[in-house]
N, C-alpha and C positions, 0 to 999 in steps of 0.2 A: 699554759696554753690551755686552751680549752678543747675540748673533741672535734668541736667545728672549724676552729684555725687551725687545726695541725691536717686535717683530712687533705689528704694528697702531696703531703710534704714527709719526706725519707728521705735520706741520704744516699745516693746511687757508690757504690762501692767496686762496684764493675769497671771495666777499661772501657774505650772508646770502640766501636765497631763490634766486633766477635760476633757471641750468640743473639744479643741485644739489637744489634743492627739487623741480622739474620729475622730474629722474630718480627720485627718490626716492617720488613717488608714484606715479608708473608701476609701479617694482616691488611696492610696498605692493598695487596693483589685481590686479597679477599673480599675486603670491604666494597673497593670499587669497581673488578673485574669480575668476580666470582670466578667460574670455571670457565668463562670467555677466552676462547682462540687467541685474543689480543693480546695474554700476557708474553706471547713467543717475541714480541715487539722489544721487552727486554735485551734479548740476546742480541738484537741488532742497536743498542743504543751507543754511541760512542766507537763505533765498529767504523774500519774504512769504508765498508759498504753498507750504510745504515744512516741512521740519524742520529743530530747531535742534541745533546740533554739539554732541555730546556732549563735547566736549571744553572749551574755554576759554569763560570770561563776556565775553570784546568783544563790544562793542555792533555789531548790522548798520547800517548807513549807510541812511540813505532813500533814495536813489537806488542800487540795487542795480545792479552789473554782471554780467556772464555768470558768471560763478562768484564766490561769495561765501566760498572755503574758503582754509585755507593748509596746509601740507603736514601738518604736525602733524593737522588738522581730519582731512583726506583720511583718513590713517593711523586715527584715532578710527572713523571710519565703514566701511572694511575691514576693520577688529579687529573690529568687530560684526556687518557685513554676507557675514561668511567663508562660504567653502563648507567649511569645516571642521566636523567632527560630534562630540561630547560625548555621545555615546546610553548605554541601558544595555549594549551590547556593551562598547563599551571598559571600561566598571566591572566587569564580567563579568572580563575580560582584565587588569586592575592591583586589586593591592588597594589599601589605605591606606597602606600602609607601603612599596610602591614607590612608593607616589605621593610620597610625604614626601621622599624623593630626588630627586625632579627640580627643577630650577631654578624659580624665577616666572615666567618668562618659558616657558619649556617648559610649564608648568602653563596658564596663559592661551592660548598657542599654539597648545593641542591643539583648541581651537575653542570652538562653542556648547553649550550646556547643551540639552537637548531632552526631558527630563522628570523629572518630580518624585523625589525621590531620599530613604532613609533607608539612615543605616549600620547594615549588620548587623555586630555585636561578635564573633559566632560566627564567623564566615568571614571577617570582616576588610575588606569589601569594600561599598561602594555598591550600595546595589538599587532598581527601580524602586517604588513603590507609587502610589496612586490620589489624587487632590488631597483627598478625602474622607477618605482612612486620616493623609494627611499634617497636613491640619485639627486633626483628632481625637489627634493624636499629640502635635502641639505643646501644644493646649488643654488636653490631660489633666494635662503639668506645670506648665501655666501656673495653672489653679485649683487644684494641690495647694502652691503656695508658700504659705510660712505669712507672705508681707508681699509688697504689690503694688510695695514698694521692692525686692526680691528680683529684680526684671526689670529689665534695660538695653535700651532703645530705641536702637537706632543707625542714623544716618541717613547718606548716602553726595550729596555735591552733584550727581548724578545724577539724584536723583529729582525728578518733577517737583510743580508748585506743590498740586496734586489729590490726589498720594500722600501727598506728605508733609503736607499737612491733616490729611487721614484718618489717617495713623500716629500724630499728636501727638493726635489723637480719638480712636483706641484705646487708647494710653499714660495718656491723662488719666480717660478711663471707669475703666480697670482700675485705677488708682488712684496713679500716680506722674509725677513730673516729671524720671526718668531718663533724659536725652538727649541721649548721649558723641555727639557731631556731628562730620565732617569740618573744620568751621570750628573747633572746637578746634586743630584741630593748623595753623593758616594765619592767617587773620587774626581770630582771636577778639580779639587786641589790639584792632584797628579797632573790634568792636562792642563792647568793651567801655570801650574810652579815649575815641572820639570823641564819645558821648555825653554825658559830662562836663564835655569841651572846646565842642560846637558842640548839641550836643543832637539828633543822630541818629549811628549807627552803621553809616554809608554813604558811599559818595564825594557831592560836590556838583555834578560838571561833567557836561555832557551829551558826545558825539562831536561835536556842534558847536559846543563852546568851545575843541575845539584850532584852527579855522580862524580863531579871533580871538584865542589868546594871544599875547604877545609874547614870550615864553619859557616853557620846559617844561624841570622838571629832573626827573630819572630816579634815584631811589635803590632801592639794593638789589635789583633783580629783571634780567631775561633775557627779554624778548620774544621773540629768537628763537626761543627754546627754549619757552617758557611760555605765550604769547599773541602767534604770529607774526603776526594781521591787525593788533596795534597798528601794525607796522614799516611798514605803508601809511599810516597815520595820521602819524607819525612824517617818513614821506619827504616828505608834502606842508607840513609845517612847517618841516623843513628847507629845502626846494626854494622857499619863501618866503621864507628868510631870516631867520628867528628862531631864535635860539640853541638848543640843545638840551643841558644840563650834565649829564653823567651822573658820579653818585658811587656807586661800585659795587667790590667788591674786587677783580673780575676783570675781566679785560677780555672783552668777549662783543662775537661778531663783531657780532651783529644790534644792537649798540649803534653800530657801527662804521660801518657799510655796508652797503648792502641794494639789491639788483636785484631790482624789482617785473618777477613774472613776467606782468603783465598792463600791463606799459609795452615797448611793438613795439621802440621805439628802444633801450632799455637791453640790451634781451636780443639783440637782432641785433649791437649794436656791444659785447656784452660789457660796458656800463658797469654804474655804481653811484652809489648818491646816499650821499652822507657823511651819517650820522646825528649824530654826536655833533660837535658843535662845542669841548667841553671835556669829557675825561676824565679822571677822579681818583680814584686807586686808592685810597681808603678803609682803613684798617686792621678787621679781621671783628672788630666788637663797638665801632668809633668813630663811630656815627652820632650818637651823642647829643652828643659831643665837638665833632662836626663841626657841628653844628645850632649850637649855644651860641657856636661861633666866629662861625659867620654875623652871628648876632644881635648878639654884640658888636661886629663889624665894624660892622653898619648902624647899631646905637647911636651909635657913634663918629663914623661919618657924619655922623649925625643932626644930632649937637652941635653939629661942624664947620659944618655948613651953617646952621645957627640962628646961629652967632657970626658969622657973615659977612654976615650979614642976610636968609638963606633962610626958608624957612617949613620947613625941616624936611623928613627924605624920611619918616618914620612919617605914618600916616593917623589923625592925633591927630582927625578928625571921628566917624570911625567908632569906636575906640577908646572915645572918651568915649561915644555914643550905644549900642554894642551892646556891650559888654566889661564886666570886672572880673579887677580881681588884676593890672593891668598895672604897676602899684609894685613889688611882689613880684617879678612876674617879673623887672624891670628890675635890683631890689636883687640878685638870683641871678646876674644874668648881670653885672653889674660886679662882682662878686666872684670870677668865673670866672678863673682864671691861664692866661693864654696859653702858657706853656711846658705846664702841664700838657692843654690842648688840642691843642697839634700833638703831644705825646706820646702820648695815646690815640688819637688821629683818625689817625694817620700820614700827616698830609698837613702841608704847610708852613703857616706864617701867610699866605706870598703868597698860596698856593695857594686858602686859606678865606678869604683877602680878596677874590681873582679871582671867587669863587662870589658873594660877596655884592654885589661889584659889579655883577655880568650881573641880580641879582634888584633891587637898588633903581634901577637904570636903566629894570626893564619895568615897563609900568604894569599890566600882566595877566599872570598867573603862575598856571601848572598846577605842583601838585608829584605826580608820581606816583610810589607806594613799592612792596615786595612783599616775599616772606615774608623777604627778607634782613635788613629792618626788626623785623619784627611775630615773628620765630621766636628771641627772647633773653628773658632771665630780667625784663628791664623793659622786652620790647617794648611793652608796655603808655602808657610814659612814653614811650617815644621816638615813639610815633607822635603824642602830644599836643605834641611841641616841633615836631613838621611844623604842626601848627594853628597854635601860638604865630607860628612864622614866618610863615604868611599870613595872619595876623589883623594883624601888625604894619603890615601895607601897605593893610590892608582888602581882601585876595583872596579874600573869598566874598562869595556874593550879585551878582556881577556876570558879564558875558558874557567869554568865555576866561579866569576864574582860578577856582581852588579847588582841592582835595585830591582826589586820585585813587589810593585804593588799589586795585592789580588784584588781584581774585580770580580764582582760577584755574580752579575746578572751574565747569562749565556752569551750573547753578542753585544753588549753593549759598548763596547772598545768600537767592534767593525760598524757600528753606527755612527760613530765618531767620524772614524775613519772616509766613509766613503760621502760627507759631507753633512749632518746632522750635529749645526752647529751655530749659534749665534752670534759667533765670532768670524766668517767668512776671511779667508784673505782675497786681495785682488788676483792672482793667480788663479787661485781655483775656480771664482767666476769668471773669470773672462774663458778658461776654458770650457766651464759650464755653457755658457751662451754661445760659443763657439758650436759647439758637439749638438747643440738643438735649436740655435737660431732665436735664443729667449733675450732677454736684457733682464738679468737679475737684477735687485735690488742691493745697493751698496750698505745702506747705513745698518751698523748693528741692531741685532734685535734683541728680544726679551729670553732669558732666562726662565728658569721655575719661580722663582720668585718673584721676581717681575711681571710674569704672566700672571701668576695670581693676584696680586698690586694691584694690575692694569684691570683684571674682571671685577675687583672691588671697586675699583675707582670708575667703572663704567665707560673706560675709553676702549678696552676686549668686549667684542660683542658674541663671539664665534669660539668655539673649539673642539676640535677632532682630537682624538687620542689613538695614537696606534698602540693600541696594548696600555699594561699599565691601569693603575688605582692612584692618578694623583692627589685627588682630594684628603686620602686617607693617609697614603704615602708623606705627605707635605706637613710642616709643622703649623701648628695652629689650626687646628680642625673645622673649628667653630667660625673664623674668617673666612675659610677654605666654603665650607658649607653654603654659606650666605652668598660669597664671590658666584660661585657657579649657578646658583639663582635667579642671578640677575641675568645672565646669558638668554641672548637672541634663537643660539645654537649652540647644544652639547652632542656632540656623536661622540660614541664609545666603538671601536673595534675591538671586538674581545672573543674568547672563547667559552668568557664563564660569567655571570653573573657579577657584578661587586657592589659597592656604595656611588662611586662617582658616577654609576651608571642612573641612580635612583635622582640624584641631584637636575631635576627638570628643568629645561628652560622653557621656552616659549616654543622651541622646536627640538625636541629630543628623539634622538635616534640609538638603538644599538643594532650593529653590525654585524655579527658573529662568522667568524674566519676559519680557516682550517688551522689545525694545529700542525706543531712540527711531526707529530706520530704519523699524519695524514697522506696519504697519495694525493699528490697534487697533478692533476691533466688537462692540459690547456690543449687549444687547439695544433701545434705542435706534436701533443704527445706530453710523455711521463716529465715531470719537470724536478730538476734539483734545484735547491739554494745554496747560500756559501754564508759561513758566519768566520768570526775571526776570534782565537780564542786570546786569553791574556796574555799570552807571549807570541803574539803578533801574525800568529799561523794563520793563513785562512785554507778553509776544507769544506768540503762538500757533505749538505746534508738531503736527504731524502726519505718520505715517511713511507709507511709499509703497510698500513693500517683503511681500511676500506672508509672515506669519510662517516663521521656520524649520521649527516643529516644529507640531501641530496640538495638542501639547500644553502648549503654554505659556498662562500667562495672564498679563494686565496687572498692574502694580503693585496699584493699586488695588483690583482682585479678591483679588488675594492677601491683602493686608492685611485685605479686608473678611472673607475665610474664616478667616482667623487671631482675627478681633477674635471671630466668633460664636464661634469654638468653646471661645474662652478664657471668655467672659462669655455663657453661655445667655440669662440675664434681661437684656440688653442693650436701651438705651432707643432706641438709634439703628437708623434705616432704613439698614441698608447695604447690602440688594439693590438699591435703589431707588437710592443714590446710585451704585451699580456701574455701574446701568443707564443712567446717561445722567450726565454730567460738567457737562454744565449746572447740576445740581442741584447738585453739589458746589462750585462757581463760586458758584451762589446761597447758600451758606451761608459760605463765606469772605466773601462782600461784607457777610452778617449778623454778623460777629464783626469783620472790618476795616473799618471806613468809608473806607478810603483806595479800597479797590474797589469803589467805587460803580458801577451799570451795568458791574459787570464783564463780562457776557456779552456785553453790546454793543460796550463798546470794546473789548474781545479781538478784535473781529470786524472792525475798523478796521485797512487794511492798516500794518502797523509796530506796532499796538498802541498804549498808553499807559502815559506815567511816573508812578509815583508821587509822591505829594507827599515831596520833600525839604525840610524847613524851611528849612535854613540856604541852600540856593539862594537863598532870596528873603528872608534877612536876618532870618527869623523862627526862633527858638531855642526849641526846646522842649525845654528845662533848668527845673528848679523856679522859676528867679528870671527865667525870658524873654533873659536874657542869654549871651553867651558868655565862657566862662572862661579865662583864662591859668592854665594849670597846669606847677608847678615840677618838676622833676628836681632835687635838690639835687647829686646826684652825679654824675659824667660814667660812672661804670661801669656797663657795661650788664648786665654777668653777673657781680655780686658777686664780682668780683675775677679770674675765670676766663679773663676775656678780657684781662688785665693778665699776661699770661704770656709767655715765650720765644717758642709756638709753640702757634695757635690756629689748632683744624679749623673749618671750616664744610662743611656737608651741601651738595650739589644735585643736580640732577637732568642725566641725559644727554638729546641731544636725541630719541635714540629712545624717549623714556619718557614718562607721565603721569600723576603720583602714583606708584601702584606698580606702573601697566600700563606695562612694557616691552613697546614693538613690537620692538625687535632689540637687537641689542649695539653698535650705534653709537652715537657724538658726533662728527659729521661737524664741527662749525664748531671744536670743540676738538682735531681730528685724532686721534681713537681711533676706531679700526674693531676690530668680532669682538671685545671683552672690557669689562671693566667693574671688574676689580683694578686699578687704578692711583692716585696722589695728585696731585696738581696742586701745585706746590711754584715758591718764587720760586728763582731759579737763585743768587740772590747768600746768600739762606738757605743753601740746601743747601752752598756753599764755605766757610762758617763752620761748617759740622758734618763738614764732610770726608766730601760725599757728592757724587754727581751723577746727571744725570739716568738712568736707565736701571737704577739701582739697586732691588734690593729689599727693604723695609722689613718692619717689624711696625710699627704704631702703639698706642701706649699710652696709656690714660687712666685713672691709678692702676693698678688691677689686671685691669681691662678691655683688651681686644688684638683690633685689628683684624689679621690676621696675613696676610704674603704678598703685598703692595702694590705696585707698581712705581713709583719716581718717574717723573712727566713736568713738565719745564722751563716756565710756563706764566706770563704777565704776570698778575703775583697782586700783592698788597700783600705788604712785608716783615713778617714774622712771622705768615702767614696760610697756611693749606694747605686744600686740598679734597678731598673724597670724595665717592665718589657716594650719596645715600640709595636706599632705606633699608640698604644691606649698611652705612652708617656708624652706624646707628641704637643697634647694638651697644654704644658707646661712651657712650650715655647714660644715666643709671640713670631708674628711672619716677619719682622723686621731685624730678627736674632739671627745673622749667618755672616760669614765668610766676605770682606767686602773685594776679595781677590776673587775668590771663585763661586760665588752666591749659595754657598750648601749652606742651611739650616745648621746651625748648634745644635744637634743632637747629644753629642758627647758630653756635654759641661753646662749644668742646671745649678745654680744656687738655689738650692730649698732648706727648709727646715719640715721638721717632725711634729705632729699634734696628736692623741690620741682620738681614734674615732670615736664621735657619738653611738 
């Protein structure tokens, strides 16, 4: 290893959280906010009278502490409430060609956008314009489209319920169900797969269920980085002695040990709480094989127990009363071969049987999972196998048990709930039409992959992005970039500059909006918005900081302005809705009955939980039963995970989706860089390579060049590289056919020494 190759690579020996997290928060505050009074905003984060975290969707406890934010939540707030500004002078100094050469980190780090902008091709600069001109420029292109389906309406999980509802209303009155959404790239396997299993595409547990669970299983996620407040919950589970079984390709510090910054004794003594009672390094793409192995071991133990006079280990009463498909599942599991299970999972039979033993010795079990499960070619079916396992012992609809998909973005679940879907039901559309006097289109629309393909093929001409950075978030960035540049219209509703803003179309607009931290004052006064957390609790959020520019508008106001300009004859009273968000919530209630008494209930401290039928053993399936569903093959990725080396994409600790707060990945020992590949040391030895070597990563003809190898505890045959940098290895057509989710987590690759 050369000095240059080893620079910024040093093992991290501390726990997750603790003093390291506090130092990181202090540095983020100093860098972005300085001595500004805005720092007080952190004390209102995730509080009953405050604003929702712009980051993860982990729920707020009923009894809040003095501060309810984690390190990455604090970074999200300081990133938004920064003192840095990207104003008209900035764009006068920097052309689009100049900015294109900036890193994604540098683009967002420049600061908050202050004024609406249009791209001037004559000068290659963005120039300020009025809001009226911005709306008219966008509207003129929208009105000229040959077909409403030539427009794509993208949504980020940052959008509130109110903004998302207005946005889907705009699109449907315009005449399309084209809703590429950030959920297409993360938990769409959950949204598509679970309704067929249990009748709802959401988790079934509450935060309080963790207090009563006898065991927690964590599959394919990294809470220390992606939802750090979960570590406090897992800490309490561990301290009361319940086992936490981790099944993950990489060792992640947050799943090993955690030092709670709000625990004085731990901080003073530099102690920490062990999280995982067992940690199993499953092979990338091996989750289905592992789950089948656990079910096979459970069936064998059940049979043995009954042969000796016991009642068996399955919940036969639950299976008989609430489910269908059990015999088909059992036949599939019976024929599963242990040798194949072991080979594909990367775990020994003994390890899998030990997982099964914890499961059947626990009366109440919660299984948590993340994108390590969902972002495969058969991620939808993998999610269904988790549901199968839980159903076998009746772990739905009782305290301390259920399924817990770990949603990432703050309101990605809520956006879906209020109508952001390319697959609307007739019942929903009928209620929407009745509430507004419109005629919504019935044909299904585009998801994210389909939207980019339509842009690439020239059938989609206009793109409006409600937040996000789609061109960078998607697989195959070069194809995405080319697709955007073919558009007639690219509108980006954002708080900060990103690369998708720079993909100029015939008409390109940047429309800066208020952030979640900022006061939103409309004609009726100060407004609140609402969000839905990952456990279906809807609560209010109200910013407290003065907007960074008087030229900003709220998301609802921008959506209304675009809608009126695109549809001069609109039947919707947009100005009334923007003037008073209570009126938006009244309309949400009219369309979605589960939001009954919306305005009253959301004003109660902590908000309210939406109905989740499976939580009370009501199955919203056509036959009102939960369904055991079979994945006949153990192959999650159509053979691409059955190769000598399979690469998964991961996020660094200083990162949230495509937003990169810094260049450090503290828990994995990386500082000041992102050009690394994590690899198993034994695999490297077999390849004649060692830590510190620079390599190119090849997926067919696709290349990620000039990466430095880092030895890391990762399963044999598995590699990991940072997202979005490694997205170049994934073709646009490589995705789950059920959910449309790109196969970010399983890329067949080879390594060669870099030149």
